[in-house]
PDBQT receptor file of N, H, CA, C and O in Angstrom, charges set to zero:
ATOM      1  N   MET A   1      24.630 -95.598 182.642  1.00  0.00    +0.000 N 
ATOM      2  CA  MET A   1      23.717 -95.447 182.208  1.00  0.00    +0.000 C 
ATOM      3  C   MET A   1      23.011 -94.005 183.285  1.00  0.00    +0.000 C 
ATOM      4  O   MET A   1      22.665 -92.937 182.781  1.00  0.00    +0.000 OA
ATOM      5  N   LEU A   2      22.926 -94.303 184.771  1.00  0.00    +0.000 N 
ATOM      6  H   LEU A   2      23.207 -95.171 185.181  1.00  0.00    +0.000 HD
ATOM      7  CA  LEU A   2      22.523 -93.713 185.421  1.00  0.00    +0.000 C 
ATOM      8  C   LEU A   2      23.688 -92.269 185.524  1.00  0.00    +0.000 C 
ATOM      9  O   LEU A   2      23.144 -91.174 185.378  1.00  0.00    +0.000 OA
ATOM     10  N   LYS A   3      24.980 -92.269 185.726  1.00  0.00    +0.000 N 
ATOM     11  H   LYS A   3      25.422 -93.158 185.845  1.00  0.00    +0.000 HD
ATOM     12  CA  LYS A   3      25.967 -91.379 185.682  1.00  0.00    +0.000 C 
ATOM     13  C   LYS A   3      25.954 -90.370 184.026  1.00  0.00    +0.000 C 
ATOM     14  O   LYS A   3      26.704 -89.394 184.021  1.00  0.00    +0.000 OA
ATOM     15  N   ALA A   4      25.449 -90.536 183.238  1.00  0.00    +0.000 N 
ATOM     16  H   ALA A   4      24.840 -91.329 183.242  1.00  0.00    +0.000 HD
ATOM     17  CA  ALA A   4      25.605 -90.240 182.417  1.00  0.00    +0.000 C 
ATOM     18  C   ALA A   4      24.371 -89.063 182.590  1.00  0.00    +0.000 C 
ATOM     19  O   ALA A   4      24.357 -87.897 182.197  1.00  0.00    +0.000 OA
ATOM     20  N   ALA A   5      23.462 -89.754 183.252  1.00  0.00    +0.000 N 
ATOM     21  H   ALA A   5      23.473 -90.701 183.572  1.00  0.00    +0.000 HD
ATOM     22  CA  ALA A   5      21.778 -88.786 183.265  1.00  0.00    +0.000 C 
ATOM     23  C   ALA A   5      22.106 -87.687 183.958  1.00  0.00    +0.000 C 
ATOM     24  O   ALA A   5      21.899 -86.510 183.663  1.00  0.00    +0.000 OA
ATOM     25  N   LEU A   6      22.919 -88.398 185.413  1.00  0.00    +0.000 N 
ATOM     26  H   LEU A   6      23.087 -89.354 185.653  1.00  0.00    +0.000 HD
ATOM     27  CA  LEU A   6      23.135 -87.203 186.377  1.00  0.00    +0.000 C 
ATOM     28  C   LEU A   6      24.131 -86.512 185.725  1.00  0.00    +0.000 C 
ATOM     29  O   LEU A   6      24.102 -85.365 186.171  1.00  0.00    +0.000 OA
ATOM     30  N   ILE A   7      25.169 -86.644 184.733  1.00  0.00    +0.000 N 
ATOM     31  H   ILE A   7      25.193 -87.576 184.370  1.00  0.00    +0.000 HD
ATOM     32  CA  ILE A   7      26.034 -85.552 184.469  1.00  0.00    +0.000 C 
ATOM     33  C   ILE A   7      25.177 -84.420 183.876  1.00  0.00    +0.000 C 
ATOM     34  O   ILE A   7      25.255 -83.202 184.035  1.00  0.00    +0.000 OA
ATOM     35  N   LEU A   8      24.257 -85.250 183.076  1.00  0.00    +0.000 N 
ATOM     36  H   LEU A   8      24.194 -86.239 182.947  1.00  0.00    +0.000 HD
ATOM     37  CA  LEU A   8      23.418 -83.935 182.468  1.00  0.00    +0.000 C 
ATOM     38  C   LEU A   8      22.414 -83.114 183.193  1.00  0.00    +0.000 C 
ATOM     39  O   LEU A   8      22.527 -81.891 183.107  1.00  0.00    +0.000 OA
ATOM     40  N   VAL A   9      21.699 -83.490 183.715  1.00  0.00    +0.000 N 
ATOM     41  H   VAL A   9      21.608 -84.484 183.785  1.00  0.00    +0.000 HD
ATOM     42  CA  VAL A   9      21.037 -82.832 184.357  1.00  0.00    +0.000 C 
ATOM     43  C   VAL A   9      21.853 -81.602 185.555  1.00  0.00    +0.000 C 
ATOM     44  O   VAL A   9      21.600 -80.405 185.692  1.00  0.00    +0.000 OA
ATOM     45  N   ARG A  10      22.951 -82.527 186.333  1.00  0.00    +0.000 N 
ATOM     46  H   ARG A  10      23.156 -83.499 186.221  1.00  0.00    +0.000 HD
ATOM     47  CA  ARG A  10      23.237 -80.706 186.718  1.00  0.00    +0.000 C 
ATOM     48  C   ARG A  10      23.795 -79.704 185.488  1.00  0.00    +0.000 C 
ATOM     49  O   ARG A  10      23.850 -78.496 185.716  1.00  0.00    +0.000 OA
ATOM     50  N   HIS A  11      24.195 -80.217 184.214  1.00  0.00    +0.000 N 
ATOM     51  H   HIS A  11      24.150 -81.198 184.029  1.00  0.00    +0.000 HD
ATOM     52  CA  HIS A  11      24.603 -79.303 183.421  1.00  0.00    +0.000 C 
ATOM     53  C   HIS A  11      23.059 -78.236 183.077  1.00  0.00    +0.000 C 
ATOM     54  O   HIS A  11      23.071 -77.027 182.847  1.00  0.00    +0.000 OA
ATOM     55  N   LEU A  12      22.148 -78.915 183.124  1.00  0.00    +0.000 N 
ATOM     56  H   LEU A  12      22.138 -79.897 183.311  1.00  0.00    +0.000 HD
ATOM     57  CA  LEU A  12      21.368 -78.063 182.359  1.00  0.00    +0.000 C 
ATOM     58  C   LEU A  12      20.681 -77.584 183.385  1.00  0.00    +0.000 C 
ATOM     59  O   LEU A  12      19.714 -76.906 183.038  1.00  0.00    +0.000 OA
ATOM     60  N   ALA A  13      20.974 -77.793 185.492  1.00  0.00    +0.000 N 
ATOM     61  H   ALA A  13      21.760 -78.344 185.774  1.00  0.00    +0.000 HD
ATOM     62  CA  ALA A  13      20.788 -77.222 186.259  1.00  0.00    +0.000 C 
ATOM     63  C   ALA A  13      21.396 -75.300 185.995  1.00  0.00    +0.000 C 
ATOM     64  O   ALA A  13      20.943 -74.159 185.901  1.00  0.00    +0.000 OA
ATOM     65  N   LEU A  14      22.624 -76.026 185.982  1.00  0.00    +0.000 N 
ATOM     66  H   LEU A  14      22.992 -76.953 186.058  1.00  0.00    +0.000 HD
ATOM     67  CA  LEU A  14      23.776 -74.975 185.641  1.00  0.00    +0.000 C 
ATOM     68  C   LEU A  14      23.619 -73.717 185.020  1.00  0.00    +0.000 C 
ATOM     69  O   LEU A  14      23.643 -72.550 185.411  1.00  0.00    +0.000 OA
ATOM     70  N   ALA A  15      23.318 -74.744 183.082  1.00  0.00    +0.000 N 
ATOM     71  H   ALA A  15      23.299 -75.692 182.764  1.00  0.00    +0.000 HD
ATOM     72  CA  ALA A  15      23.052 -73.244 182.418  1.00  0.00    +0.000 C 
ATOM     73  C   ALA A  15      21.183 -72.231 182.652  1.00  0.00    +0.000 C 
ATOM     74  O   ALA A  15      20.734 -71.191 182.169  1.00  0.00    +0.000 OA
ATOM     75  N   LEU A  16      20.557 -73.426 183.770  1.00  0.00    +0.000 N 
ATOM     76  H   LEU A  16      20.921 -74.270 184.162  1.00  0.00    +0.000 HD
ATOM     77  CA  LEU A  16      19.611 -72.701 183.619  1.00  0.00    +0.000 C 
ATOM     78  C   LEU A  16      19.483 -71.352 184.820  1.00  0.00    +0.000 C 
ATOM     79  O   LEU A  16      18.716 -70.400 184.966  1.00  0.00    +0.000 OA
ATOM     80  N   SER A  17      20.556 -71.828 185.463  1.00  0.00    +0.000 N 
ATOM     81  H   SER A  17      21.179 -72.602 185.344  1.00  0.00    +0.000 HD
ATOM     82  CA  SER A  17      20.756 -71.422 186.613  1.00  0.00    +0.000 C 
ATOM     83  C   SER A  17      21.424 -69.412 186.280  1.00  0.00    +0.000 C 
ATOM     84  O   SER A  17      21.351 -68.256 186.694  1.00  0.00    +0.000 OA
ATOM     85  N   VAL A  18      21.943 -70.188 185.382  1.00  0.00    +0.000 N 
ATOM     86  H   VAL A  18      22.003 -71.128 185.046  1.00  0.00    +0.000 HD
ATOM     87  CA  VAL A  18      23.357 -68.257 184.668  1.00  0.00    +0.000 C 
ATOM     88  C   VAL A  18      21.886 -68.455 183.732  1.00  0.00    +0.000 C 
ATOM     89  O   VAL A  18      21.198 -68.253 184.733  1.00  0.00    +0.000 OA
ATOM     90  N   LEU A  19      21.164 -68.611 182.980  1.00  0.00    +0.000 N 
ATOM     91  H   LEU A  19      21.722 -68.775 182.166  1.00  0.00    +0.000 HD
ATOM     92  CA  LEU A  19      20.909 -68.394 181.901  1.00  0.00    +0.000 C 
ATOM     93  C   LEU A  19      19.358 -66.874 182.822  1.00  0.00    +0.000 C 
ATOM     94  O   LEU A  19      18.987 -65.856 182.237  1.00  0.00    +0.000 OA
ATOM     95  N   THR A  20      18.853 -67.343 184.307  1.00  0.00    +0.000 N 
ATOM     96  H   THR A  20      19.154 -68.169 184.783  1.00  0.00    +0.000 HD
ATOM     97  CA  THR A  20      18.026 -67.284 185.249  1.00  0.00    +0.000 C 
ATOM     98  C   THR A  20      18.900 -65.421 185.552  1.00  0.00    +0.000 C 
ATOM     99  O   THR A  20      18.595 -64.239 185.389  1.00  0.00    +0.000 OA
ATOM    100  N   VAL A  21      19.899 -66.115 185.987  1.00  0.00    +0.000 N 
ATOM    101  H   VAL A  21      20.146 -67.075 186.120  1.00  0.00    +0.000 HD
ATOM    102  CA  VAL A  21      20.461 -64.847 187.002  1.00  0.00    +0.000 C 
ATOM    103  C   VAL A  21      20.504 -63.576 185.800  1.00  0.00    +0.000 C 
ATOM    104  O   VAL A  21      20.115 -62.411 185.864  1.00  0.00    +0.000 OA
ATOM    105  N   ALA A  22      21.398 -64.642 184.282  1.00  0.00    +0.000 N 
ATOM    106  H   ALA A  22      21.714 -65.589 184.230  1.00  0.00    +0.000 HD
ATOM    107  CA  ALA A  22      21.989 -63.029 183.239  1.00  0.00    +0.000 C 
ATOM    108  C   ALA A  22      20.471 -62.573 183.286  1.00  0.00    +0.000 C 
ATOM    109  O   ALA A  22      20.168 -61.832 184.221  1.00  0.00    +0.000 OA
ATOM    110  N   ALA A  23      19.818 -62.810 182.690  1.00  0.00    +0.000 N 
ATOM    111  H   ALA A  23      20.064 -63.412 181.930  1.00  0.00    +0.000 HD
ATOM    112  CA  ALA A  23      18.026 -62.115 182.661  1.00  0.00    +0.000 C 
ATOM    113  C   ALA A  23      18.196 -60.772 183.429  1.00  0.00    +0.000 C 
ATOM    114  O   ALA A  23      18.096 -59.620 183.009  1.00  0.00    +0.000 OA
ATOM    115  N   CYS A  24      18.586 -61.412 185.117  1.00  0.00    +0.000 N 
ATOM    116  H   CYS A  24      18.667 -62.348 185.458  1.00  0.00    +0.000 HD
ATOM    117  CA  CYS A  24      17.998 -60.079 185.846  1.00  0.00    +0.000 C 
ATOM    118  C   CYS A  24      19.062 -58.707 186.058  1.00  0.00    +0.000 C 
ATOM    119  O   CYS A  24      19.587 -58.101 186.992  1.00  0.00    +0.000 OA
ATOM    120  N   GLY A  25      18.991 -58.621 183.964  1.00  0.00    +0.000 N 
ATOM    121  H   GLY A  25      18.564 -59.113 183.206  1.00  0.00    +0.000 HD
ATOM    122  CA  GLY A  25      19.917 -57.147 184.502  1.00  0.00    +0.000 C 
ATOM    123  C   GLY A  25      19.663 -56.261 184.641  1.00  0.00    +0.000 C 
ATOM    124  O   GLY A  25      20.320 -55.481 185.331  1.00  0.00    +0.000 OA
ATOM    125  N   GLN A  26      18.535 -55.958 184.018  1.00  0.00    +0.000 N 
ATOM    126  H   GLN A  26      18.002 -56.592 183.458  1.00  0.00    +0.000 HD
ATOM    127  CA  GLN A  26      17.100 -54.464 183.986  1.00  0.00    +0.000 C 
ATOM    128  C   GLN A  26      17.677 -54.010 185.292  1.00  0.00    +0.000 C 
ATOM    129  O   GLN A  26      17.617 -54.344 186.476  1.00  0.00    +0.000 OA
ATOM    130  N   THR A  27      18.296 -53.048 184.510  1.00  0.00    +0.000 N 
ATOM    131  H   THR A  27      18.345 -52.777 183.549  1.00  0.00    +0.000 HD
ATOM    132  CA  THR A  27      18.692 -51.794 185.129  1.00  0.00    +0.000 C 
ATOM    133  C   THR A  27      17.053 -50.480 185.488  1.00  0.00    +0.000 C 
ATOM    134  O   THR A  27      15.949 -50.284 184.980  1.00  0.00    +0.000 OA
ATOM    135  N   GLY A  28      17.927 -49.875 186.719  1.00  0.00    +0.000 N 
ATOM    136  H   GLY A  28      18.823 -50.034 187.132  1.00  0.00    +0.000 HD
ATOM    137  CA  GLY A  28      16.765 -48.463 186.625  1.00  0.00    +0.000 C 
ATOM    138  C   GLY A  28      15.864 -48.878 188.316  1.00  0.00    +0.000 C 
ATOM    139  O   GLY A  28      15.823 -49.782 189.150  1.00  0.00    +0.000 OA
ATOM    140  N   SER A  29      15.274 -47.538 188.050  1.00  0.00    +0.000 N 
ATOM    141  H   SER A  29      15.307 -46.803 187.373  1.00  0.00    +0.000 HD
ATOM    142  CA  SER A  29      13.894 -47.813 188.253  1.00  0.00    +0.000 C 
ATOM    143  C   SER A  29      12.279 -48.796 188.119  1.00  0.00    +0.000 C 
ATOM    144  O   SER A  29      11.750 -48.800 187.007  1.00  0.00    +0.000 OA
ATOM    145  N   LEU A  30      11.685 -49.465 189.105  1.00  0.00    +0.000 N 
ATOM    146  H   LEU A  30      12.114 -49.461 190.008  1.00  0.00    +0.000 HD
ATOM    147  CA  LEU A  30      10.864 -50.746 188.847  1.00  0.00    +0.000 C 
ATOM    148  C   LEU A  30       9.588 -49.334 188.724  1.00  0.00    +0.000 C 
ATOM    149  O   LEU A  30       9.224 -48.663 189.689  1.00  0.00    +0.000 OA
ATOM    150  N   TYR A  31       9.233 -49.210 187.688  1.00  0.00    +0.000 N 
ATOM    151  H   TYR A  31       9.529 -49.755 186.903  1.00  0.00    +0.000 HD
ATOM    152  CA  TYR A  31       7.996 -48.695 188.307  1.00  0.00    +0.000 C 
ATOM    153  C   TYR A  31       7.637 -48.117 187.200  1.00  0.00    +0.000 C 
ATOM    154  O   TYR A  31       8.374 -47.935 186.231  1.00  0.00    +0.000 OA
ATOM    155  N   LEU A  32       5.926 -47.652 187.339  1.00  0.00    +0.000 N 
ATOM    156  H   LEU A  32       5.326 -47.800 188.125  1.00  0.00    +0.000 HD
ATOM    157  CA  LEU A  32       4.945 -47.328 186.062  1.00  0.00    +0.000 C 
ATOM    158  C   LEU A  32       5.366 -45.425 186.034  1.00  0.00    +0.000 C 
ATOM    159  O   LEU A  32       5.164 -44.692 187.002  1.00  0.00    +0.000 OA
ATOM    160  N   PRO A  33       5.849 -45.046 184.956  1.00  0.00    +0.000 N 
ATOM    161  CA  PRO A  33       5.989 -43.657 185.256  1.00  0.00    +0.000 C 
ATOM    162  C   PRO A  33       4.215 -42.753 185.333  1.00  0.00    +0.000 C 
ATOM    163  O   PRO A  33       3.146 -43.298 185.058  1.00  0.00    +0.000 OA
ATOM    164  N   ALA A  34       4.391 -41.403 185.751  1.00  0.00    +0.000 N 
ATOM    165  H   ALA A  34       5.259 -40.960 185.974  1.00  0.00    +0.000 HD
ATOM    166  CA  ALA A  34       3.564 -40.739 185.603  1.00  0.00    +0.000 C 
ATOM    167  C   ALA A  34       1.648 -40.836 184.458  1.00  0.00    +0.000 C 
ATOM    168  O   ALA A  34       1.363 -41.430 183.418  1.00  0.00    +0.000 OA
ATOM    169  N   LYS A  35       1.388 -40.548 184.755  1.00  0.00    +0.000 N 
ATOM    170  H   LYS A  35       1.620 -40.066 185.600  1.00  0.00    +0.000 HD
ATOM    171  CA  LYS A  35       0.165 -40.471 183.474  1.00  0.00    +0.000 C 
ATOM    172  C   LYS A  35       0.599 -38.940 182.743  1.00  0.00    +0.000 C 
ATOM    173  O   LYS A  35       1.236 -38.246 183.535  1.00  0.00    +0.000 OA
ATOM    174  N   THR A  36       0.391 -38.336 181.484  1.00  0.00    +0.000 N 
ATOM    175  H   THR A  36      -0.126 -38.900 180.840  1.00  0.00    +0.000 HD
ATOM    176  CA  THR A  36       1.210 -37.516 181.502  1.00  0.00    +0.000 C 
ATOM    177  C   THR A  36      -0.190 -36.704 180.766  1.00  0.00    +0.000 C 
ATOM    178  O   THR A  36      -0.576 -37.442 179.859  1.00  0.00    +0.000 OA
ATOM    179  N   PRO A  37      -1.113 -35.383 180.855  1.00  0.00    +0.000 N 
ATOM    180  CA  PRO A  37      -2.083 -35.147 179.727  1.00  0.00    +0.000 C 
ATOM    181  C   PRO A  37      -1.479 -34.965 177.940  1.00  0.00    +0.000 C 
ATOM    182  O   PRO A  37      -0.334 -34.739 177.550  1.00  0.00    +0.000 OA
ATOM    183  N   PRO A  38      -2.705 -35.160 177.168  1.00  0.00    +0.000 N 
ATOM    184  CA  PRO A  38      -1.207 -34.944 175.787  1.00  0.00    +0.000 C 
ATOM    185  C   PRO A  38      -1.363 -33.509 175.416  1.00  0.00    +0.000 C 
ATOM    186  O   PRO A  38      -1.950 -32.469 175.714  1.00  0.00    +0.000 OA
ATOM    187  N   ARG A  39      -0.571 -34.002 174.661  1.00  0.00    +0.000 N 
ATOM    188  H   ARG A  39      -0.094 -34.847 174.420  1.00  0.00    +0.000 HD
ATOM    189  CA  ARG A  39      -0.070 -31.957 173.987  1.00  0.00    +0.000 C 
ATOM    190  C   ARG A  39      -0.892 -31.493 173.919  1.00  0.00    +0.000 C 
ATOM    191  O   ARG A  39      -1.063 -30.395 174.449  1.00  0.00    +0.000 OA
ATOM    192  N   ASN A  40      -2.039 -32.280 173.044  1.00  0.00    +0.000 N 
ATOM    193  H   ASN A  40      -1.900 -33.172 172.613  1.00  0.00    +0.000 HD
ATOM    194  CA  ASN A  40      -3.211 -31.168 171.931  1.00  0.00    +0.000 C 
ATOM    195  C   ASN A  40      -3.906 -31.171 172.971  1.00  0.00    +0.000 C 
ATOM    196  O   ASN A  40      -4.911 -31.393 172.294  1.00  0.00    +0.000 OA
ATOM    197  N   THR A  41      -4.172 -31.143 173.652  1.00  0.00    +0.000 N 
ATOM    198  H   THR A  41      -3.356 -30.963 174.202  1.00  0.00    +0.000 HD
ATOM    199  CA  THR A  41      -5.628 -30.294 174.663  1.00  0.00    +0.000 C 
ATOM    200  C   THR A  41      -5.172 -29.222 175.692  1.00  0.00    +0.000 C 
ATOM    201  O   THR A  41      -4.050 -29.120 176.188  1.00  0.00    +0.000 OA
ATOM    202  N   PRO A  42      -5.866 -28.725 175.835  1.00  0.00    +0.000 N 
ATOM    203  CA  PRO A  42      -5.346 -27.268 176.481  1.00  0.00    +0.000 C 
ATOM    204  C   PRO A  42      -5.439 -27.607 177.733  1.00  0.00    +0.000 C 
ATOM    205  O   PRO A  42      -5.924 -28.653 178.165  1.00  0.00    +0.000 OA
ATOM    206  N   VAL A  43      -4.800 -26.396 178.571  1.00  0.00    +0.000 N 
ATOM    207  H   VAL A  43      -4.406 -25.547 178.220  1.00  0.00    +0.000 HD
ATOM    208  CA  VAL A  43      -5.297 -26.581 180.205  1.00  0.00    +0.000 C 
ATOM    209  C   VAL A  43      -6.170 -26.128 180.838  1.00  0.00    +0.000 C 
ATOM    210  O   VAL A  43      -5.861 -24.936 180.846  1.00  0.00    +0.000 OA
ATOM    211  N   ALA A  44      -7.242 -26.232 181.501  1.00  0.00    +0.000 N 
ATOM    212  H   ALA A  44      -7.493 -27.200 181.495  1.00  0.00    +0.000 HD
ATOM    213  CA  ALA A  44      -7.873 -25.518 181.977  1.00  0.00    +0.000 C 
ATOM    214  C   ALA A  44      -7.871 -24.571 183.134  1.00  0.00    +0.000 C 
ATOM    215  O   ALA A  44      -7.800 -25.174 184.205  1.00  0.00    +0.000 OA
ATOM    216  N   ALA A  45      -7.946 -22.823 183.282  1.00  0.00    +0.000 N 
ATOM    217  H   ALA A  45      -8.004 -22.333 182.412  1.00  0.00    +0.000 HD
ATOM    218  CA  ALA A  45      -7.301 -22.512 183.892  1.00  0.00    +0.000 C 
ATOM    219  C   ALA A  45      -8.425 -22.211 185.266  1.00  0.00    +0.000 C 
ATOM    220  O   ALA A  45      -9.654 -22.253 185.330  1.00  0.00    +0.000 OA
ATOM    221  N   PRO A  46      -7.860 -22.044 185.806  1.00  0.00    +0.000 N 
ATOM    222  CA  PRO A  46      -8.271 -21.966 188.285  1.00  0.00    +0.000 C 
ATOM    223  C   PRO A  46      -9.622 -21.188 187.594  1.00  0.00    +0.000 C 
ATOM    224  O   PRO A  46      -9.521 -20.442 186.620  1.00  0.00    +0.000 OA
ATOM    225  N   GLN A  47     -10.640 -21.437 188.140  1.00  0.00    +0.000 N 
ATOM    226  H   GLN A  47     -10.722 -22.043 188.931  1.00  0.00    +0.000 HD
ATOM    227  CA  GLN A  47     -11.265 -20.932 188.404  1.00  0.00    +0.000 C 
ATOM    228  C   GLN A  47     -11.704 -20.245 188.968  1.00  0.00    +0.000 C 
ATOM    229  O   GLN A  47     -12.733 -20.791 189.365  1.00  0.00    +0.000 OA
ATOM    230  N   VAL A  48     -11.630 -18.593 189.631  1.00  0.00    +0.000 N 
ATOM    231  H   VAL A  48     -10.794 -18.149 189.308  1.00  0.00    +0.000 HD
ATOM    232  CA  VAL A  48     -11.744 -17.430 190.216  1.00  0.00    +0.000 C 
ATOM    233  C   VAL A  48     -13.735 -17.406 190.411  1.00  0.00    +0.000 C 
ATOM    234  O   VAL A  48     -14.667 -17.532 189.616  1.00  0.00    +0.000 OA
ATOM    235  N   PRO A  49     -13.582 -17.090 192.442  1.00  0.00    +0.000 N 
ATOM    236  CA  PRO A  49     -14.943 -17.589 192.577  1.00  0.00    +0.000 C 
ATOM    237  C   PRO A  49     -15.366 -15.554 192.403  1.00  0.00    +0.000 C 
ATOM    238  O   PRO A  49     -14.989 -14.579 193.053  1.00  0.00    +0.000 OA
ATOM    239  N   ALA A  50     -16.195 -15.702 191.331  1.00  0.00    +0.000 N 
ATOM    240  H   ALA A  50     -16.502 -16.494 190.803  1.00  0.00    +0.000 HD
ATOM    241  CA  ALA A  50     -17.415 -14.330 191.035  1.00  0.00    +0.000 C 
ATOM    242  C   ALA A  50     -17.614 -13.269 192.608  1.00  0.00    +0.000 C 
ATOM    243  O   ALA A  50     -17.994 -13.512 193.753  1.00  0.00    +0.000 OA
ATOM    244  N   ALA A  51     -17.315 -12.518 192.166  1.00  0.00    +0.000 N 
ATOM    245  H   ALA A  51     -17.006 -12.321 191.236  1.00  0.00    +0.000 HD
ATOM    246  CA  ALA A  51     -17.814 -11.256 193.357  1.00  0.00    +0.000 C 
ATOM    247  C   ALA A  51     -19.267 -11.172 193.203  1.00  0.00    +0.000 C 
ATOM    248  O   ALA A  51     -20.076 -11.155 192.276  1.00  0.00    +0.000 OA
ATOM    249  N   SER A  52     -19.274 -11.132 194.371  1.00  0.00    +0.000 N 
ATOM    250  H   SER A  52     -18.616 -11.146 195.124  1.00  0.00    +0.000 HD
ATOM    251  CA  SER A  52     -20.711 -10.666 195.025  1.00  0.00    +0.000 C 
ATOM    252  C   SER A  52     -20.981  -9.406 194.936  1.00  0.00    +0.000 C 
ATOM    253  O   SER A  52     -20.217  -8.447 195.051  1.00  0.00    +0.000 OA
ATOM    254  N   PRO A  53     -22.585  -9.447 194.634  1.00  0.00    +0.000 N 
ATOM    255  CA  PRO A  53     -23.014  -8.075 194.337  1.00  0.00    +0.000 C 
ATOM    256  C   PRO A  53     -22.486  -7.009 195.274  1.00  0.00    +0.000 C 
ATOM    257  O   PRO A  53     -22.227  -5.849 194.955  1.00  0.00    +0.000 OA
ATOM    258  N   SER A  54     -22.350  -7.607 196.585  1.00  0.00    +0.000 N 
ATOM    259  H   SER A  54     -22.560  -8.549 196.844  1.00  0.00    +0.000 HD
ATOM    260  CA  SER A  54     -22.818  -6.234 197.382  1.00  0.00    +0.000 C 
ATOM    261  C   SER A  54     -21.224  -6.177 198.458  1.00  0.00    +0.000 C 
ATOM    262  O   SER A  54     -21.010  -5.848 199.625  1.00  0.00    +0.000 OA
ATOM    263  N   SER A  55     -20.598  -6.547 197.633  1.00  0.00    +0.000 N 
ATOM    264  H   SER A  55     -20.773  -6.814 196.685  1.00  0.00    +0.000 HD
ATOM    265  CA  SER A  55     -19.106  -5.632 197.737  1.00  0.00    +0.000 C 
ATOM    266  C   SER A  55     -18.827  -5.390 196.389  1.00  0.00    +0.000 C 
ATOM    267  O   SER A  55     -18.054  -6.153 195.810  1.00  0.00    +0.000 OA
ATOM    268  N   SER A  56     -19.379  -4.363 195.742  1.00  0.00    +0.000 N 
ATOM    269  H   SER A  56     -20.007  -3.742 196.212  1.00  0.00    +0.000 HD
ATOM    270  CA  SER A  56     -18.797  -4.115 194.932  1.00  0.00    +0.000 C 
ATOM    271  C   SER A  56     -17.874  -2.881 195.046  1.00  0.00    +0.000 C 
ATOM    272  O   SER A  56     -18.263  -2.110 195.923  1.00  0.00    +0.000 OA
ATOM    273  N   THR A  57     -16.581  -2.421 194.295  1.00  0.00    +0.000 N 
ATOM    274  H   THR A  57     -16.265  -3.048 193.583  1.00  0.00    +0.000 HD
ATOM    275  CA  THR A  57     -16.254  -1.463 194.442  1.00  0.00    +0.000 C 
ATOM    276  C   THR A  57     -16.471   0.264 194.222  1.00  0.00    +0.000 C 
ATOM    277  O   THR A  57     -15.648   1.179 194.210  1.00  0.00    +0.000 OA
ATOM    278  N   SER A  58     -17.807   0.251 194.076  1.00  0.00    +0.000 N 
ATOM    279  H   SER A  58     -18.476  -0.492 194.086  1.00  0.00    +0.000 HD
ATOM    280  CA  SER A  58     -17.813   2.041 193.817  1.00  0.00    +0.000 C 
ATOM    281  C   SER A  58     -19.023   2.415 195.215  1.00  0.00    +0.000 C 
ATOM    282  O   SER A  58     -20.058   1.750 195.268  1.00  0.00    +0.000 OA
ATOM    283  N   SER A  59     -18.905   2.882 195.664  1.00  0.00    +0.000 N 
ATOM    284  H   SER A  59     -18.064   3.422 195.621  1.00  0.00    +0.000 HD
ATOM    285  CA  SER A  59     -19.728   3.619 196.601  1.00  0.00    +0.000 C 
ATOM    286  C   SER A  59     -20.152   5.120 196.301  1.00  0.00    +0.000 C 
ATOM    287  O   SER A  59     -19.506   6.154 196.137  1.00  0.00    +0.000 OA
ATOM    288  N   THR A  60     -21.995   4.700 196.296  1.00  0.00    +0.000 N 
ATOM    289  H   THR A  60     -22.520   3.860 196.430  1.00  0.00    +0.000 HD
ATOM    290  CA  THR A  60     -22.809   5.825 196.375  1.00  0.00    +0.000 C 
ATOM    291  C   THR A  60     -22.999   6.234 197.197  1.00  0.00    +0.000 C 
ATOM    292  O   THR A  60     -23.258   5.373 198.037  1.00  0.00    +0.000 OA
ATOM    293  N   PRO A  61     -23.085   7.937 197.856  1.00  0.00    +0.000 N 
ATOM    294  CA  PRO A  61     -23.038   8.382 198.904  1.00  0.00    +0.000 C 
ATOM    295  C   PRO A  61     -24.677   8.262 198.839  1.00  0.00    +0.000 C 
ATOM    296  O   PRO A  61     -25.361   8.627 199.796  1.00  0.00    +0.000 OA
TER     297      PRO A  61
């Protein structure tokens, strides 16, 4: 009886090992992709600082 249980345990351990190694077949990079903004929202334009009144281009004599 002891020999039959030992054979059964060995076969179960071998089957579990094979299934564990076979499940590791995931290929490719293991990272989360960067989040991208949704396409239906407009992208804000970069803001340009306002020109100061003292640096106007029109010069008066």
